Steps between C-alpha positions, in 0.01 A plus 500: 500500500533254210391141546769234544486151347721203582568242228608161649709256297598137551855397591462139381674403178439127452194372310490160651837400356367543147625851425596826658227740606445812706270798475335574167649835401198655317277430794713738702600738227160586349334575837812699598459722196128547562547578863779749449310673217207537743731685737546221758823408668610144434735282697605146420566230756569126474480204743878481546601851397777590257460434128228235447508243218302601197310317227316595185700819418439650149774754413288628211235623746601852583308489829688191619827658389417824683413314821836316505681818400344682798680252721218427745568126460873512582486538880154430614405534863459174693134463572561416865634857553218678320269728703158425349352814657683709247293364214153554355512185286700194432537316171622138501651453151505152350745262356514132580752558777225642719337152524785393722577793725183716518248263667693419813695817556382687816599842371317450170189446709583770753541779247179417324304462820625826649431700183155348459395550857608864487260555209754448219489303179638149455568402136656192341543389143552165321692280758517798737172389667707219647565757768134482588515128569657565843364853561277495806348799677536578869188295583657193333283502192645485152491831317356326190219317688176596329666726248511488124849452359691445178832309479701286265267220403542126503447510125781756454727293727433196282556698184834620641592138556577522874172396666684196640807708599359779709451412871124559472241637257436857594135530408423188703691624808312827493168325469588274790539818716150619416571715189267507207742455209374647174697374199511653152634344184870420487733802467217754485525808721269453797482705822266449792439769757326406828512806730868573567621171358615518138617182319603426144519171315816512293771727354253673269307608813788693657436839343120501532538386857732791576236738349241361734730549799562863395118545483459374849769724635399812316 
């Protein structure tokens, strides 16, 4: 049987009243292409279900165009109704919207916890690691406690001009939960693998992160 991967997207569309936001399309599209080419089945879910708001779409990128043309984004499953036991891995895609609805959502945590505790892979890229802020295991410990991680850095948030807009700084929040955050220079692809936890720093990290997930599932 082929492996199944769930890509989880944000349903939040407001970047602190400054601009519209959502999920960052290439962070879902490029992993989707890599996963499907590897022979895996891929489903897409979002916090609220339906068609989630999107950000950062480049129509000149054939992979992003193909992802949207495939229609996986049009009627995503509501995460509360997702059976995590059907999946071998979950990828929390980024986009600033995740900073508002991923950390406190019980099903964002539930899906990751159940997949991880069944021996599956938990992956997150850019702002997607905001899902890990509230992800505790059955014993109450944070999944990231004692683990090496990558995530959107404070420096990148400042360069983007929204360090004072986001509800918290992601790297700091992960560190507060016991993670060992390992930053790389701004906008450079950077992926950290610690056992079955795979994290990437920014949009450039999405494709190499997906390749590492494929390697773990092969």
